[in-house]
C-alpha positions as CSV (number, residue, x, y, z in Angstrom):
1,M,0.0,-0.1,0.2
2,N,1.7,3.1,-1.6
3,K,-0.5,6.0,0.4
4,R,0.0,9.3,-0.2
5,H,0.5,12.2,2.5
6,I,-0.3,15.5,2.1
7,G,1.7,17.0,5.0
8,Y,5.0,15.0,3.9
9,A,4.8,16.4,0.3
10,V,4.4,19.9,1.2
11,K,7.3,19.7,4.2
12,S,9.7,18.3,0.8
13,L,8.4,20.8,-1.3
14,C,9.2,23.5,1.7
15,R,12.8,22.2,2.1
16,R,13.5,22.2,-1.6
17,I,12.7,25.7,-1.5
18,D,13.8,27.1,1.3
19,R,16.9,25.4,-0.4
20,V,16.7,27.6,-2.9
21,M,16.1,30.5,-1.6
22,E,19.7,30.3,0.6
23,N,21.5,30.3,-2.8
24,I,21.3,34.2,-2.3
25,P,25.4,36.0,-1.6
26,A,23.8,37.1,1.6
27,A,23.4,33.6,2.8
28,G,27.0,32.7,1.4
29,E,28.7,36.5,3.1
30,N,26.4,35.4,6.6
31,K,25.8,31.5,7.3
32,K,23.5,32.5,10.2
33,L,21.2,33.5,7.7
34,T,18.5,30.5,7.5
35,G,15.2,29.7,5.2
36,V,12.9,30.8,8.0
37,Q,15.2,34.3,8.5
38,F,14.3,34.6,4.3
39,W,10.4,34.4,4.8
40,V,10.7,36.6,8.1
41,L,12.3,39.5,5.8
42,N,10.5,38.8,3.3
43,F,7.0,39.3,5.4
44,L,8.5,42.4,7.1
45,F,9.5,44.2,3.3
46,R,5.9,43.1,2.6
47,N,4.7,45.2,5.2
48,G,6.9,48.1,5.1
49,G,5.4,51.0,6.1
50,R,3.5,49.6,9.0
51,E,4.9,49.3,12.8
52,L,5.2,45.4,12.9
53,F,5.8,43.5,16.0
54,Q,6.8,40.3,17.4
55,R,3.0,39.1,17.5
56,D,2.9,40.2,14.2
57,V,5.6,37.4,13.3
58,E,4.0,34.4,15.0
59,A,0.7,35.2,13.9
60,E,1.9,34.9,10.1
61,F,3.9,32.3,10.7
62,N,1.6,30.1,13.2
63,I,4.6,30.5,15.8
64,R,5.0,29.9,19.2
65,R,6.9,33.0,20.8
66,S,9.6,31.3,22.1
67,S,10.0,30.3,18.3
68,A,9.6,34.0,17.3
69,T,11.9,35.3,20.0
70,E,15.3,33.1,18.5
71,I,14.2,33.8,14.9
72,L,14.2,38.0,15.5
73,K,17.3,37.4,18.2
74,S,19.5,36.0,15.8
75,M,18.2,38.1,12.6
76,E,19.4,40.9,15.3
77,E,22.8,39.4,15.7
78,A,23.3,39.3,11.8
79,G,22.3,42.8,11.2
80,L,19.3,42.4,9.3
81,I,17.0,44.2,11.7
82,R,16.8,45.9,15.1
83,R,13.8,46.0,17.9
84,V,13.0,49.6,18.7
85,P,11.0,50.6,21.6
86,V,7.6,52.4,20.9
87,E,6.5,55.5,22.8
88,Y,3.3,54.9,23.7
89,D,4.0,51.4,25.3
90,A,7.2,50.8,27.0
91,R,6.8,46.3,26.5
92,L,6.6,46.8,22.8
93,K,9.6,46.8,20.6
94,K,8.5,47.5,16.7
95,I,11.0,45.3,14.3
96,E,12.9,47.8,11.9
97,L,15.3,46.7,9.1
98,T,18.5,47.9,8.7
99,D,20.6,49.2,5.5
100,Y,22.2,45.8,5.1
101,A,18.2,44.1,5.1
102,E,17.9,46.8,1.9
103,E,20.8,44.4,0.4
104,V,19.6,41.0,1.2
105,R,15.7,42.0,0.2
106,R,17.2,42.8,-3.4
107,Q,19.0,39.5,-3.7
108,L,16.1,38.0,-2.2
109,Q,13.3,39.4,-4.2
110,A,15.7,38.1,-7.4
111,Q,15.6,35.0,-6.4
112,I,12.1,34.3,-5.3
113,E,11.2,36.1,-9.2
114,R,13.5,33.1,-10.5
115,S,12.0,30.2,-8.3
116,E,8.9,31.4,-8.7
117,A,8.9,31.3,-12.7
118,Q,10.9,28.2,-12.4
119,M,8.6,26.3,-10.1
120,T,4.8,27.8,-12.3
121,R,6.8,26.6,-15.4
122,G,4.1,24.3,-17.8
123,F,0.6,25.5,-15.3
124,S,-2.2,27.1,-16.7
125,E,-3.6,29.8,-14.3
126,A,-6.7,28.0,-13.6
127,E,-4.0,25.2,-12.3
128,L,-2.3,28.1,-10.1
129,D,-5.5,29.2,-8.8
130,A,-6.7,25.8,-7.6
131,F,-3.5,25.0,-5.8
132,F,-3.9,28.3,-4.0
133,D,-7.6,27.4,-3.2
134,Y,-6.4,24.1,-1.5
135,V,-3.7,25.4,-0.1
136,A,-6.6,27.4,1.5
137,R,-8.8,24.6,2.3
138,F,-5.8,22.6,3.7
139,K,-5.3,25.6,6.3
140,Q,-8.9,26.1,7.1
141,N,-9.2,22.6,8.2
142,L,-6.2,22.3,10.2
143,S,-7.3,25.4,12.2
144,Q,-10.2,23.6,13.2
145,M,-8.3,21.2,14.7
146,E,-6.7,23.5,16.4
147,N,-9.2,25.2,17.8
148,G,-11.4,22.5,18.4
């Protein structure tokens, strides 16, 4: 019996995507950069101009506070972000990108465009729409397990 598992297939695809994303010059210059840090950077870039906090990273990536703390701490040590206190709440620290992060963003964006073009080659718009619909439904189904 050769049963297929969606979770395994998605995890395997994620590992492959992470390896491709780590193939940018900034990853070679700074061995501390990991696949998850690249994704967090991309999230921060996409939301530029808005105040973002650790809780936003936790929510976006569905990770625990301790995991987000470690990721952001290592990104700070790598010179990618600063955590800056806000005037209106001494407990909160907003996440700011550094100048070095902008260089990484440029490299990352180019790699995302190359990898997306390669990954989606041969797929129609309808197939890609269906894929994103399936992913949304998988997430919705799993969120019912988390909350129930």
